[in-house]
C-alpha positions in Angstrom: 73.9 110.6 85.0 72.8 109.2 88.4 71.2 111.6 90.7 73.7 110.4 93.3 76.3 112.5 91.5 74.6 115.7 92.5 75.5 117.2 95.9 72.5 117.9 98.1 70.1 115.6 96.2 66.9 115.1 98.1 64.5 112.4 97.0 60.9 113.2 96.3 58.1 112.6 98.8 56.6 109.1 98.9 53.1 110.5 99.3 51.9 111.4 95.8 49.6 114.0 97.3 52.8 116.1 98.0 54.3 115.8 94.5 52.7 118.9 93.1 54.0 121.1 95.9 57.4 119.5 95.8 57.7 120.1 92.0 56.5 123.6 92.3 58.8 124.4 95.2 61.8 123.0 93.3 60.9 125.0 90.2 60.7 128.2 92.3 64.1 127.4 93.9 65.7 126.9 90.4 64.2 130.1 89.1 65.5 132.0 92.2 69.0 130.5 91.7 69.2 131.5 88.1 67.8 135.0 88.8 70.5 135.6 91.4 73.4 134.4 89.2 75.1 135.9 86.2 76.2 133.8 83.2 79.8 134.0 84.3 79.1 132.9 87.9 81.5 130.0 88.6 79.5 126.8 89.1 80.3 123.1 88.7 79.8 121.9 85.1 79.6 118.1 84.9 80.2 118.1 81.2 83.8 119.0 81.8 83.3 122.4 80.1 83.3 125.9 81.6 79.8 127.1 80.5 78.6 127.2 84.1 75.2 128.9 84.5 74.3 128.7 80.8 75.1 124.9 81.0 72.6 124.4 83.8 70.0 126.7 82.2 70.1 124.5 79.1 70.2 121.3 81.1 67.1 122.2 83.0 65.3 123.1 79.8 66.3 119.7 78.3 65.2 117.8 81.4 61.8 119.6 81.4 61.2 118.7 77.8 62.0 115.0 78.3 60.0 114.7 81.5 57.0 116.5 80.0 57.0 113.6 77.6 57.1 111.2 80.5 54.1 113.0 82.1 52.2 113.0 78.8 52.8 109.2 78.4 51.7 108.5 82.0 48.4 110.4 81.4 47.8 108.9 78.0 48.1 112.4 76.4 49.7 113.4 73.1 53.1 115.1 73.6 53.5 118.4 71.9 56.6 120.6 71.6 57.5 123.2 69.0 60.1 121.8 66.6 62.6 124.6 67.5 62.3 123.7 71.2 62.7 120.0 70.4 65.9 120.8 68.5 67.2 122.6 71.5 66.4 119.7 73.7 68.1 117.3 71.3 71.1 119.5 71.3 71.3 119.4 75.1 70.9 115.6 75.2 73.6 115.0 72.6 76.0 117.6 74.0 75.8 116.1 77.5 76.0 112.4 76.3 79.1 113.2 74.2 80.8 115.4 76.7 84.2 114.7 78.1 82.7 114.7 81.6 80.1 112.1 80.8 82.7 109.9 79.1 85.1 110.2 82.0 82.5 109.6 84.8 80.6 106.8 83.1 83.2 104.1 82.3 80.6 101.6 81.2 79.3 104.1 78.7 82.8 104.9 77.5 83.6 101.2 77.0 80.4 100.6 75.1 80.7 103.6 72.9 84.3 103.3 71.9 84.5 102.8 68.1 86.6 102.9 65.0 85.0 105.9 63.4 81.4 104.7 63.0 79.0 107.6 62.3 75.4 108.4 63.1 73.6 111.3 61.5 70.5 112.8 63.2 68.5 115.2 61.0 65.4 117.2 62.1 63.3 117.9 59.0 60.9 120.5 60.5 63.5 122.8 62.1 67.2 123.6 61.7 69.0 120.8 63.4 71.6 118.2 62.2 74.1 116.3 64.2 76.8 113.7 63.3 78.2 111.6 66.1 81.4 109.7 65.4 82.5 106.9 67.7 86.3 107.3 68.0 88.5 105.1 70.3 88.9 107.8 72.9 85.7 109.9 72.6 82.4 110.3 70.8 82.8 113.4 68.7 79.7 115.5 67.9 79.5 117.8 64.9 76.8 120.0 63.5 77.0 119.0 59.9 75.3 117.4 56.9 77.4 114.5 55.7 77.2 110.9 54.8 77.1 108.5 57.7 76.8 104.8 58.5 73.3 105.3 59.7 70.9 108.3 59.2 67.7 109.0 61.1 65.6 111.9 59.9 62.2 113.3 60.6 60.2 115.6 62.9 62.3 117.0 65.7 59.9 115.9 68.4 60.0 112.3 67.2 63.8 112.4 67.1 63.9 113.7 70.6 61.6 111.0 71.9 63.6 108.2 70.2 67.0 109.5 71.1 66.0 110.0 74.7 64.5 106.5 74.9 61.0 107.7 75.4 59.6 106.1 72.3 60.9 102.9 70.5 62.1 103.6 66.9 59.4 101.1 65.7 56.7 103.3 67.3 57.9 106.4 65.4 56.7 105.8 61.9 57.4 109.4 60.8 61.2 108.8 61.2 63.1 107.6 58.2 66.1 105.2 58.8 68.9 104.6 56.3 71.9 102.4 56.9 73.1 100.3 59.9 70.1 99.7 62.2 72.3 97.7 64.6 74.6 100.8 65.1 71.6 103.0 65.9 70.1 100.4 68.3 73.5 100.1 70.1 73.6 103.9 70.4 70.1 104.3 71.8 70.6 101.4 74.2 73.5 103.2 75.8 72.1 106.8 75.7 70.8 106.5 79.3 71.5 108.8 82.3 71.2 106.2 85.0 72.0 102.7 84.1 75.4 103.1 82.4 78.7 103.1 84.3 
């Protein structure tokens, strides 16, 4: 989702020497905001749901996991994340990308992802996490299930997260196993992007 969609968006400083303070200040502001709000405090939920504060708590966690991967890649470092945390980040990514709000607000994404029931199965092998996405004509439906699908991707949760979030090409993730329609998976990954769809 484009940052332009968020009210009050302030771009980061152009001087890289100010980035550390800018990031730290932003994290402190987020922590203060969550500390002063209850789970049932009414806040805007771009997914179209009503989770409110828990939605944003999960979203910030997912964003932190993905952007830690960006930072590790920029520094040439190995990215490490506990499998259970990687599963939670995958859950966040898939939930948001298949939400009614994302579908309605990203018409390019909706057009690209309409389907006739094609299914994709993502399966973490080192933590409890399985998802089946079905491309229907009017929605992408996400289920937590183990079932046959047109394409199956299974392997370590961290590798799944990096591939699904477009941080690592599938061909650069040899620990993942792929069965079924590779073109269907490639199409899915190509359109799983916050910014350029729509």
